[in-house]
N, C-alpha and C positions, 0 to 999 in steps of 0.2 A: 460543625459537629465536634463534640468534645472527644479528644483523643484521636482525631483523624490525622493521618499523616499528611504533610504538605505535598503538593504535586512534585513529582520527580522527573526531570528531563532525561530522555534517552537519546543518545547519539552514538553512532558507530562508524568507523572508517570502512566497514564492509558494505555500506550503502552510500549513495551520493550525499555530499554535504548539502544542506539546505541552500536554496537560491534566494532566500529572504530572511527576515528576522523571526525565525521560528525553529523549533526542534523537530527532529525526525519523529519523535513520539513523546508522549507525556503519560506517566503513570499517575492515576488519581482515582480514589474511591473504589479500588478493586478492579479497575478497568485500565486498559492501555489504549490510548487514542493515537493512532498512527497518522501522520500527515500524508497527504497525497504524494505518490511516487510517479515519476515519469521515467522514460527509458534512458536514464543517464548511466554511463559506466562509472562505477565508484572510483576506479583508479585514474581515469582521465578527465572526468567531468563532462565528457562529450556524449551527445546523443548516439544511440546505437540503432541499427535497423534500416537506416536510410529511407524512412517512410514506409517500411514494411510493418504493418500493424501486428502481425504474428510475432516477429522478432521483438518489437517494442513491448508487446504484452508479456513475453517470457522475461525480458529484463525488468519490467515493472514488478512482476511477481517475485523475481529473485531479490530485488531491492526490498520489497515488503517483508519477505521471509528473513532477510538479514536484520532488519529493524526488530521484528518479532523476536528473533533469537537473542539479540542484544538485551532484550527485556526479560529473557527467560521464558518466552512463549513459543508456541508452534502454531501453524495454520489451523489446527483443530480447535484452538481456543478462540478463533475469530467468530464473532457473533453478528457483525454488520459490516458491509462494504458499500462503497459508492464507486461506480465506474463512470468516468467521464470520457465520452468519445467525440472526436472531432467530426466523425461521420458515422451515423447510426447504421449505415450499410455494412460496417465492420462487426456488427453485433454477433453474427453466427460464428465467425472466425475467432473472435475474442472469447465467446462462450465456451468453445471447445477447449481452448488452452486454460481458461479460468477453471473449468471442471477438473483439470488435472490436479490442481492444488486444493480446490474446495468442494469437489463433487462427491466425495465419499462421506458416509455418515450424515450428520445434520449439517447441511450447507448453511452458510450465513444468510441472514436476511440481506437484501440488496436493493439498491436503486441503480438504474443505468440511464444516463441522460446524454443527449447530444448537446455539445457546447459550441460556441462560435470559434473559439480558439483556446489553445492550451500553451503553457510556457514552453519556450524553445522550439515551437513548431511541432510539439508532440501530437501523436494521433490518439493517445490514451493516457489517462491518469487514474489511479486507484488509491483510495484511502480505506482505512478499516478501524474497527474497534474490536479489541479482544478482551476476554475475561481472564483476569489473572488467577492463578491457582491459589486456593486458600492456604494460608500459612499455618 
């Protein structure tokens, strides 16, 4: 596309460093694509919650919010999320906490799937796409 800005990497110390060859988020085409976050403490790089899915969910959402903020976004700009659960039995507990961040106004479109395993033994991972404010 003529005149389109090249993709821009977003990384912040307020969220955990990536555990692989990727960025915490990438701005491209008026959107912010946030990589999946697990319940890593950004200051220690260690998992939090000791297997408690509610504690993990709160840390995951805090990590996502930090990445959004680093890109100049808020959770209100999120238009799509994917929730990965190690056990779909955690759906109700996760939903209640998720609604604290995304339940008001227009909630993002979402997929929620059970997976065989997540990095570092996590019980939950969430990624998202946000719409950037028009400049």
